C-alpha positions in Angstrom: 86.0 101.5 83.4 86.4 105.2 81.8 82.8 105.7 81.5 82.2 105.1 85.3 85.2 107.2 86.1 85.4 109.8 83.3 81.6 110.1 82.2 78.9 113.0 82.5 76.2 111.5 84.7 73.0 111.2 83.2 75.2 111.1 79.7 75.1 107.7 77.5 78.0 106.2 76.0 78.0 103.8 73.1 80.6 101.3 73.0 81.3 99.0 70.5 83.9 96.8 68.5 84.5 98.9 65.5 83.0 96.1 63.5 80.2 95.1 61.5 79.2 91.9 61.0 75.7 89.7 60.0 74.3 88.1 62.5 75.2 84.9 60.5 79.1 85.8 60.5 78.8 85.6 64.6 77.1 82.5 64.7 79.2 81.1 62.3 82.4 82.2 64.2 80.9 81.2 67.5 80.8 77.7 66.1 84.1 77.7 64.7 85.9 78.8 68.0 84.0 75.8 69.6 84.9 73.1 67.4 81.2 73.0 66.3 79.9 72.5 62.7 77.6 74.7 61.0 75.7 71.7 60.6 74.2 73.0 64.3 72.7 75.9 63.0 69.0 75.6 62.5 67.8 78.0 59.7 64.1 79.7 60.3 62.3 81.6 58.4 62.6 85.7 58.2 59.9 87.8 60.2 59.3 91.1 59.7 61.5 93.8 60.4 64.3 90.8 61.3 68.0 92.3 62.1 70.6 91.2 59.7 73.3 93.1 61.8 73.9 95.5 65.1 76.4 97.9 64.7 77.0 101.2 67.2 78.1 104.5 66.8 80.6 105.0 68.9 81.9 108.8 68.0 80.9 110.4 71.2 82.7 108.0 73.8 86.0 108.4 71.0 85.8 112.2 71.2 84.8 113.0 74.4 86.4 110.0 76.5 88.9 109.3 74.2 88.1 105.5 74.3 88.0 103.3 71.3 88.0 99.3 70.8 92.0 97.9 71.8 91.1 94.4 71.1 88.7 92.9 67.6 85.9 91.3 67.5 88.0 88.4 66.7 90.5 88.2 69.2 87.6 89.3 71.4 85.6 86.3 70.9 88.4 83.4 71.1 89.6 85.2 74.8 85.8 85.2 76.0 85.3 81.4 74.7 88.9 80.2 76.3 87.6 82.1 79.3 85.0 80.2 79.5 86.3 76.4 78.6 89.0 77.5 81.6 86.2 78.9 84.0 84.5 75.3 83.4 88.2 73.5 84.2 87.8 75.1 87.0 84.7 74.1 88.2 85.2 70.4 87.7 88.2 70.5 89.0 86.7 71.7 92.1 84.6 69.0 91.7 87.3 66.4 91.6 89.4 68.1 94.1 86.5 67.7 96.8 85.8 64.4 96.0 81.6 64.9 95.7 80.7 64.7 91.8 76.9 66.4 92.3 78.6 69.6 93.9 80.9 72.2 93.8 82.3 73.7 97.3 83.3 77.2 97.9 87.2 76.9 99.1 86.3 79.7 101.3 83.2 79.1 103.4 82.5 75.4 102.7 79.0 75.9 100.9 78.0 73.3 98.7 76.3 74.0 95.5 74.7 72.4 92.6 75.0 75.0 90.5 77.9 77.2 89.1 75.2 80.2 89.0 76.0 81.7 92.4 79.9 80.6 92.2 83.0 82.4 90.8 85.9 81.1 89.2 88.7 83.1 91.3 92.5 83.7 89.7 95.1 82.6 92.1 97.9 84.7 89.8 96.3 87.2 88.9 94.4 87.5 85.2 97.2 90.9 84.6 100.1 90.1 85.5 100.8 86.2 84.8 99.4 85.9 81.0 100.7 82.5 81.1 98.6 81.1 83.8 96.0 82.9 82.3 94.0 80.0 81.2 96.1 77.3 83.5 92.5 75.0 85.1 95.2 74.7 88.3 95.4 78.8 88.4 91.4 79.0 89.5 89.5 78.3 93.0 85.9 78.1 93.4 84.2 80.9 95.6 80.7 81.8 96.2 79.4 85.5 95.4 79.7 86.5 99.1 83.4 85.2 99.4 84.7 86.3 96.1 83.0 90.1 96.7 84.6 89.9 100.5 88.4 89.1 98.9 87.9 92.2 96.6 86.4 94.5 98.9 89.6 93.7 101.4 92.1 93.7 98.5 90.7 95.8 96.3 91.1 94.9 92.0 94.4 95.7 92.0 97.3 93.5 90.1 98.7 92.6 93.7 100.7 88.9 94.7 97.5 87.2 95.2 98.6 83.6 95.6 99.7 85.0 98.9 96.8 87.2 99.2 94.6 84.5 98.6 96.4 82.6 101.2 96.0 84.8 103.9 92.0 85.1 102.7 90.9 81.3 103.4 92.6 80.8 106.5 96.1 79.8 105.3 95.1 76.3 107.1 96.3 72.8 106.0 93.1 72.0 104.2 93.2 74.9 101.7 97.0 73.9 101.7 96.3 70.7 100.7 93.0 72.0 98.1 95.5 74.4 96.3 98.7 71.6 96.0 96.0 68.6 94.5 
């Protein structure tokens, strides 16, 4: 966001976490966060030029735009894993609510999809304002990309009272209310 609004056109800004970790340590951290065994790691012979680690120099973005990482890599990774788990639960709940085991359904346009690639799990209560509901699977609805983008074009990304706006956007009809109350 800071690069988009305050960055200079044509400039390159490295955005990093200011932490140097070996690739294997990242893999082990992901497995730990998922509650999986390190036995799942398949070690392969190193190839010539194999990268042991990746590191970004973020001096420029700190100096020019006063940006710095606010959370650690470990904290960010945990949040990402929790978000992906929440998203999966929202999609599975959608299938149960609509009674179709093979399809996900956009609650706005009712289009059926077999895959989640073109769908969003959208928070009912704002991610920013309702931290206690952030990972609650009941705090999400499934919208196709077109409907999701339509919602944000209409209401922007401001932290507003989204439940009311979402009902308004979805058409505040009986079927939507029943879906949200299931």
